[in-house]
VMD Tcl script that draws the C-alpha trace (Angstrom):
set ca {
  {0.00 0.00 0.00}
  {1.33 3.50 -0.76}
  {2.60 5.70 2.05}
  {1.19 9.24 1.89}
  {2.83 11.48 4.52}
  {1.35 14.70 5.82}
  {3.11 17.86 4.76}
  {3.88 20.65 7.23}
  {1.00 22.60 5.69}
  {-1.35 19.65 6.32}
  {-0.24 19.42 9.94}
  {-0.63 23.17 10.53}
  {-4.11 23.11 9.01}
  {-5.22 20.18 11.21}
  {-3.82 21.79 14.36}
  {-5.58 25.06 13.55}
  {-8.85 23.21 13.00}
  {-8.80 21.60 16.46}
  {-7.42 24.70 18.16}
  {-3.99 23.38 19.13}
  {-0.82 25.39 18.71}
  {1.51 22.41 18.30}
  {1.66 18.62 18.29}
  {3.25 18.79 21.74}
  {0.10 20.43 23.05}
  {-1.87 17.33 22.08}
  {0.14 15.32 24.62}
  {0.41 17.86 27.45}
  {-1.60 15.61 29.78}
  {1.26 13.10 29.88}
  {3.69 13.95 32.71}
  {7.15 14.95 31.49}
  {8.85 12.19 33.50}
  {6.88 9.55 31.59}
  {7.84 10.78 28.13}
  {10.58 9.07 26.16}
  {12.34 12.29 25.20}
  {14.66 12.40 22.22}
  {15.32 9.03 20.62}
  {19.08 9.44 20.42}
  {19.85 5.79 19.59}
  {17.68 5.67 16.48}
  {19.70 6.48 13.34}
  {18.69 9.03 10.75}
  {16.31 7.89 8.05}
  {17.67 6.38 4.85}
  {16.59 7.09 1.33}
  {15.02 4.39 -0.82}
  {18.23 3.44 -2.62}
  {20.25 3.09 0.62}
  {17.51 1.05 2.30}
  {17.15 -1.23 -0.72}
  {20.88 -1.95 -0.68}
  {20.82 -2.92 3.01}
  {17.82 -5.21 2.53}
  {19.47 -6.91 -0.45}
  {22.60 -7.56 1.62}
  {20.56 -8.95 4.50}
  {18.57 -11.24 2.19}
  {21.80 -12.85 1.00}
  {22.45 -13.97 4.57}
  {19.30 -16.11 4.61}
  {19.97 -19.84 4.41}
  {17.07 -22.24 4.62}
  {18.64 -25.64 4.02}
  {16.69 -28.90 4.26}
  {13.94 -28.62 6.83}
  {13.04 -31.64 8.98}
  {11.36 -29.62 11.73}
  {7.63 -29.99 12.31}
  {6.30 -29.55 15.85}
  {3.11 -27.81 14.74}
  {4.40 -25.88 11.69}
  {4.76 -27.85 8.48}
  {6.49 -27.29 5.17}
  {4.15 -28.38 2.37}
  {4.16 -27.59 -1.32}
  {1.82 -24.68 -2.09}
  {0.65 -24.33 -5.71}
  {1.78 -20.98 -7.15}
  {-1.80 -20.03 -8.00}
  {-2.77 -19.92 -4.31}
  {-0.87 -16.80 -3.30}
  {-1.09 -15.24 -6.76}
  {-4.84 -15.05 -6.11}
  {-4.62 -14.29 -2.38}
  {-2.36 -11.26 -2.93}
  {-4.80 -9.59 -5.30}
  {-5.85 -6.21 -3.94}
  {-9.45 -7.15 -3.20}
  {-8.21 -9.88 -0.82}
  {-4.87 -8.56 0.42}
  {-5.95 -5.06 1.45}
  {-9.56 -5.67 2.47}
  {-10.30 -4.81 6.10}
  {-12.21 -7.47 8.04}
  {-15.72 -6.16 7.42}
  {-18.80 -5.74 9.53}
  {-21.85 -7.45 8.12}
  {-23.32 -4.33 6.54}
  {-20.05 -3.68 4.69}
  {-19.13 -7.23 3.70}
  {-19.02 -7.98 0.00}
  {-20.88 -11.01 -1.26}
  {-17.60 -12.34 -2.63}
  {-15.95 -12.25 0.80}
  {-18.92 -13.88 2.47}
  {-19.22 -16.57 -0.19}
  {-15.54 -17.46 0.13}
  {-15.89 -17.87 3.90}
  {-19.03 -19.95 3.36}
  {-17.15 -22.22 0.96}
  {-14.31 -22.53 3.48}
  {-16.77 -23.49 6.23}
  {-18.35 -26.09 3.95}
  {-14.99 -27.62 3.09}
  {-13.80 -27.76 6.70}
  {-17.06 -29.23 7.99}
  {-16.92 -31.88 5.28}
  {-13.24 -32.65 5.90}
  {-13.78 -33.07 9.63}
  {-17.10 -34.92 9.31}
  {-18.85 -32.28 11.43}
  {-22.08 -30.32 11.03}
  {-20.75 -26.78 11.13}
  {-17.56 -24.72 11.02}
  {-16.90 -21.13 11.98}
  {-14.96 -18.64 9.85}
  {-11.66 -19.40 11.67}
  {-9.85 -18.17 14.77}
  {-6.40 -16.73 15.43}
  {-4.35 -19.95 15.60}
  {-4.57 -23.58 16.66}
  {-3.62 -22.97 20.29}
  {-6.20 -20.25 20.92}
  {-8.75 -22.33 18.97}
  {-8.26 -25.11 21.54}
  {-8.67 -22.64 24.41}
  {-11.92 -21.42 22.83}
  {-13.04 -25.02 22.33}
  {-12.50 -25.70 26.04}
  {-14.46 -22.59 27.03}
  {-17.16 -23.70 24.59}
  {-17.29 -27.19 26.12}
  {-17.62 -25.73 29.63}
  {-20.66 -23.75 28.46}
  {-22.17 -26.54 26.38}
  {-21.91 -29.52 28.77}
  {-24.83 -28.80 31.06}
  {-24.52 -32.24 32.69}
  {-21.16 -31.33 34.19}
  {-20.70 -28.85 37.03}
  {-16.99 -29.38 37.63}
  {-15.56 -27.57 34.56}
  {-12.78 -30.16 34.73}
  {-10.97 -30.78 31.42}
  {-8.66 -33.75 30.86}
  {-5.68 -32.74 28.68}
  {-3.01 -35.28 27.64}
  {0.62 -34.34 28.23}
  {1.22 -35.55 24.67}
  {-0.60 -32.46 23.41}
  {1.62 -29.73 21.92}
  {3.32 -27.99 24.90}
  {2.66 -24.53 23.44}
  {-1.04 -25.37 23.17}
  {-1.08 -26.40 26.82}
  {0.59 -23.13 27.84}
  {-1.90 -21.05 25.87}
  {-4.83 -22.99 27.32}
  {-3.60 -22.40 30.87}
  {-3.11 -18.69 30.18}
  {-6.61 -18.22 28.76}
  {-8.81 -20.44 30.94}
  {-7.10 -20.50 34.34}
  {-8.99 -17.44 35.63}
  {-12.37 -18.71 34.41}
  {-13.00 -21.43 37.00}
  {-11.88 -24.18 34.65}
  {-9.63 -26.93 35.97}
  {-7.07 -28.41 33.58}
  {-5.99 -31.94 34.55}
  {-2.97 -33.21 32.61}
  {-2.91 -36.91 31.72}
  {0.48 -38.68 31.43}
  {1.36 -40.48 28.23}
  {2.32 -44.13 28.01}
  {6.11 -44.45 28.22}
  {6.23 -47.24 25.65}
  {3.71 -46.08 23.09}
  {3.72 -42.30 23.58}
  {-0.08 -42.33 23.53}
  {-2.85 -41.80 26.08}
  {-3.87 -45.24 27.31}
  {-7.55 -45.63 28.15}
  {-6.48 -47.41 31.33}
  {-4.84 -44.20 32.55}
  {-8.24 -42.52 32.57}
  {-9.91 -45.03 34.88}
  {-8.82 -43.08 37.95}
  {-11.36 -40.47 36.83}
  {-14.13 -42.99 36.18}
  {-16.27 -41.74 39.07}
  {-15.40 -38.05 38.70}
  {-17.40 -35.28 37.06}
  {-15.49 -34.64 33.82}
  {-16.57 -31.85 31.47}
  {-14.46 -32.74 28.44}
  {-11.57 -34.85 27.22}
  {-9.06 -33.40 24.73}
  {-7.78 -35.91 22.15}
  {-4.88 -34.90 19.85}
  {-4.60 -36.85 16.58}
  {-1.79 -37.28 15.89}
  {-0.30 -36.11 19.19}
  {2.80 -33.95 19.55}
  {5.07 -36.98 19.20}
  {3.44 -37.84 15.88}
  {1.88 -40.91 17.53}
  {-1.62 -41.97 16.53}
  {-4.04 -42.19 19.44}
  {-6.73 -44.84 19.95}
  {-9.40 -42.24 19.22}
  {-12.35 -44.64 19.16}
  {-11.70 -46.03 22.63}
  {-10.96 -42.59 24.10}
  {-14.09 -41.06 22.55}
  {-16.32 -43.86 23.81}
  {-14.83 -43.60 27.31}
  {-15.54 -39.87 27.46}
  {-19.11 -40.19 26.21}
  {-19.84 -42.98 28.68}
  {-18.87 -40.49 31.41}
  {-21.13 -37.77 29.89}
  {-18.02 -35.78 28.94}
  {-17.61 -33.98 25.64}
  {-14.78 -34.84 23.26}
  {-12.56 -32.08 21.87}
  {-10.49 -33.30 18.93}
  {-7.25 -31.47 18.09}
  {-6.22 -32.59 14.62}
  {-3.79 -31.85 11.82}
  {-6.07 -31.19 8.80}
  {-3.69 -32.95 6.40}
  {-3.93 -36.21 8.36}
  {-7.72 -36.26 8.16}
  {-7.42 -36.95 4.43}
  {-6.21 -40.48 5.23}
  {-7.29 -41.05 8.85}
  {-10.79 -41.45 10.25}
  {-12.53 -38.08 10.37}
  {-13.31 -36.82 13.92}
  {-17.04 -36.92 13.24}
  {-16.72 -40.72 12.99}
  {-14.65 -41.32 16.12}
  {-16.17 -43.93 18.41}
  {-19.90 -44.58 18.41}
  {-21.03 -40.96 18.08}
  {-18.03 -38.88 16.97}
  {-16.15 -35.97 18.52}
  {-18.26 -33.05 19.72}
  {-15.85 -30.22 18.92}
  {-12.93 -30.28 16.48}
  {-10.16 -27.69 16.35}
  {-6.58 -27.30 15.24}
  {-4.07 -25.33 13.22}
  {-4.89 -24.62 9.58}
  {-1.35 -23.67 8.51}
  {-0.74 -26.92 6.56}
  {-3.52 -25.88 4.16}
  {-1.68 -23.46 1.91}
  {0.01 -21.16 4.44}
  {3.82 -20.89 4.06}
  {6.24 -21.10 6.96}
  {7.30 -17.70 8.27}
  {8.93 -16.22 11.36}
  {6.24 -17.17 13.84}
  {3.15 -16.86 11.68}
  {0.58 -15.75 10.82}
  {-1.45 -18.91 11.22}
  {-5.17 -19.58 11.58}
  {-7.21 -21.84 13.83}
  {-10.20 -23.84 12.67}
  {-13.16 -24.84 14.82}
  {-16.00 -27.21 13.95}
  {-18.74 -28.78 16.05}
  {-21.97 -30.73 16.11}
  {-25.07 -28.74 15.24}
  {-26.43 -28.98 18.79}
  {-23.52 -26.86 20.06}
  {-23.49 -24.23 17.32}
  {-24.88 -21.44 19.50}
  {-21.93 -21.83 21.84}
  {-19.42 -21.56 19.00}
  {-17.19 -18.46 19.12}
  {-16.33 -16.30 16.14}
  {-18.19 -15.73 12.91}
  {-20.46 -18.03 10.95}
  {-21.55 -17.23 7.41}
  {-24.84 -18.63 6.14}
  {-26.44 -18.92 2.71}
  {-29.90 -17.48 2.10}
  {-32.25 -16.25 -0.63}
  {-33.21 -12.57 -1.02}
  {-36.64 -11.12 -1.90}
  {-35.92 -11.56 -5.59}
  {-35.08 -15.23 -5.15}
  {-31.35 -14.70 -5.65}
  {-28.74 -16.53 -3.61}
  {-27.04 -14.40 -0.97}
  {-24.66 -14.78 1.97}
  {-24.72 -13.14 5.40}
  {-23.21 -13.43 8.85}
  {-25.61 -15.50 10.91}
  {-26.41 -16.51 14.50}
  {-23.91 -14.11 16.04}
  {-23.13 -10.51 15.25}
  {-19.67 -9.16 15.94}
  {-21.06 -6.69 18.46}
  {-22.27 -9.55 20.65}
  {-18.66 -10.44 21.40}
  {-17.70 -6.99 22.70}
  {-19.29 -7.56 26.11}
  {-16.18 -8.25 28.16}
  {-16.78 -11.03 30.70}
  {-20.39 -11.59 29.59}
  {-19.43 -12.35 26.01}
  {-19.69 -15.81 24.47}
  {-16.12 -15.22 23.37}
  {-13.62 -12.43 23.08}
  {-12.71 -13.55 19.57}
  {-14.05 -10.69 17.47}
  {-12.58 -11.47 14.08}
  {-11.24 -14.20 11.82}
  {-8.08 -14.79 9.79}
  {-9.72 -13.92 6.50}
  {-6.61 -13.74 4.32}
  {-5.28 -17.11 5.45}
  {-8.72 -18.67 5.14}
  {-8.72 -17.40 1.56}
  {-5.42 -19.21 0.97}
  {-6.72 -22.40 2.58}
  {-9.91 -22.34 0.52}
  {-8.01 -21.90 -2.73}
  {-5.47 -24.56 -1.70}
  {-8.20 -27.11 -0.92}
  {-10.00 -26.24 -4.16}
  {-6.86 -26.75 -6.26}
  {-5.52 -29.83 -4.50}
  {-8.90 -31.48 -3.98}
  {-9.68 -34.55 -1.85}
  {-7.48 -36.88 -3.88}
  {-4.56 -34.44 -3.87}
  {-4.80 -34.01 -0.11}
  {-4.68 -37.79 0.29}
  {-1.56 -37.91 -1.88}
  {0.12 -35.20 0.22}
  {-0.64 -37.11 3.41}
  {0.41 -40.48 2.00}
  {3.68 -39.12 0.58}
  {4.50 -37.42 3.88}
  {3.92 -40.64 5.80}
  {5.97 -42.71 3.36}
  {8.86 -40.25 3.45}
  {8.90 -40.28 7.24}
  {9.00 -44.06 7.33}
  {11.88 -44.03 4.86}
  {13.85 -41.50 6.92}
  {13.27 -43.40 10.16}
  {14.57 -46.58 8.54}
  {17.71 -44.75 7.38}
  {18.43 -42.92 10.64}
  {17.82 -45.90 12.94}
  {20.45 -47.81 11.00}
  {23.00 -45.44 12.57}
  {24.47 -47.00 15.77}
  {22.87 -45.45 18.85}
  {19.88 -43.89 17.06}
  {16.60 -45.54 18.00}
  {12.89 -44.90 17.76}
  {11.46 -44.01 21.18}
  {7.79 -44.97 20.86}
  {6.48 -48.26 19.53}
  {3.22 -47.16 17.97}
  {2.01 -46.08 14.52}
  {2.82 -42.49 13.63}
  {1.97 -40.06 10.84}
  {4.74 -37.77 9.49}
  {6.59 -37.11 12.75}
  {8.30 -39.39 15.21}
  {10.68 -39.22 18.19}
  {14.23 -40.53 17.86}
  {16.72 -40.96 20.69}
  {20.24 -39.80 19.87}
  {23.58 -41.16 21.13}
  {24.97 -37.63 21.60}
  {23.61 -34.32 22.96}
  {20.82 -33.16 20.66}
  {21.67 -29.47 20.92}
  {25.18 -30.07 19.60}
  {23.94 -32.32 16.82}
  {21.38 -29.76 15.66}
  {23.97 -26.98 15.54}
  {26.39 -29.09 13.51}
  {23.63 -30.32 11.18}
  {22.47 -26.74 10.61}
  {26.00 -25.79 9.62}
  {25.76 -28.50 6.95}
  {22.43 -27.19 5.67}
  {20.15 -29.63 7.52}
  {17.53 -28.41 9.99}
  {17.45 -31.70 11.85}
  {14.32 -31.50 13.99}
  {12.92 -30.26 17.28}
  {14.78 -30.90 20.54}
  {12.46 -32.30 23.23}
  {14.71 -31.80 26.27}
  {12.98 -28.62 27.45}
  {9.35 -29.69 27.10}
  {9.94 -33.38 27.89}
  {13.18 -33.73 29.91}
  {12.24 -37.31 30.83}
  {12.89 -38.31 27.20}
  {16.56 -37.40 27.50}
  {18.49 -36.72 24.30}
  {15.51 -37.12 21.98}
  {14.62 -35.41 18.74}
  {11.25 -34.91 17.02}
  {11.79 -35.27 13.26}
  {9.25 -34.51 10.54}
  {9.13 -35.24 6.82}
  {6.54 -34.00 4.31}
  {5.92 -34.57 0.62}
  {8.49 -31.86 -0.20}
  {11.45 -34.15 0.50}
  {13.12 -36.39 -2.09}
  {15.13 -39.61 -1.59}
  {18.25 -37.49 -2.16}
  {17.24 -35.17 0.69}
  {16.79 -38.12 3.04}
  {20.18 -39.49 1.99}
  {21.83 -36.15 2.83}
  {20.34 -36.16 6.33}
  {21.48 -39.76 6.87}
  {24.96 -38.99 5.61}
  {25.45 -35.90 7.77}
  {24.04 -37.49 10.94}
  {26.15 -40.62 10.40}
  {29.28 -38.49 10.24}
  {28.38 -36.83 13.57}
  {27.42 -39.98 15.45}
}
mol new
graphics top color blue
foreach p $ca { graphics top sphere $p radius 0.5 }
foreach p [lrange $ca 0 end-1] q [lrange $ca 1 end] { graphics top cylinder $p $q radius 0.2 }
display resetview
């Protein structure tokens, strides 16, 4: 977008209009001791040519290498058409609109996104997205506490095998809202949540059970048994899923005898490139009976007085969420630009393409694990099926290995020592469809030389 600065004449005219003698007068209510004063450490401004030269020099320092890091952010191939369309002006620069200002094109795109996500997850309804996967889970937990009228405890069972960042975000958001988070240990052999570990809560009032699929270790959970256990205890089931995996795994709406109640997760694998911390978008789907407890926006399709198809925000207006503690949610917007990318990505790739992406990712991961575990001292930690991530134990300190691998152009994985110190020198490795046999051979060669 162009930058149009105010001239001195513009500033003088505006000050005269409001009756102020200077810009300083506008801030005279701020005590002098609280003002920053002169910013002596900020250099003088550069002209366009000088700034362009610096940016070009900095860009040459970037070095991506081969990426085998997952841990919630995944490198997938994105068709060029996706962001060529997304960066068009009508999408890229459009402000998130109120209903009265929303174009039919914007509303229809969100409606198509909701339809695709509901179908992919096997659920009745989807909202227009949330900020990211972690906050989507927090909203899902708040939603479950409102929706489960049989439970008075507001006690949520959360596996320790859930992404540690998700658990931190959940604690930060719900801890002051009379919701108790109970963390469930994972099985040391399988890396999953064993149904037997839940029996200690068999006679307790449980509001909801969170089930990640796959979990943070890449391990596949026994979702049918866990879902049935929760429903037998009158608890709701909150599924946290990777949308790519659902193309080849059982959809959450079919888990157990009656399916998950709420489904959420991170939408980044659907056409959003990796960047320095985001932006991402969270998705949230649910059964129809819980739709009025769903946070965020929902777009519906209707017919106008002339019989023409139209789209509108439905059930909840944005203003209903600006009610502080009385609000259904404090989520007042959606990640429209990233939802646009996801919708175009799913349209271009299609159901069969998404299955191929998932299958290729799984096959590549199996191939890499076979190669790396042939290195003396490298072993797979958990003995259960996995998707496109798995945990490997290393014979040497992981931090040193990762630094040396990075120097050779290989981003080797995610060190688990901080989040899971009990796993020792273990590494979470991820492979997607973007890797070739030659890439896997390079990783094997470089790690073999270090071990």
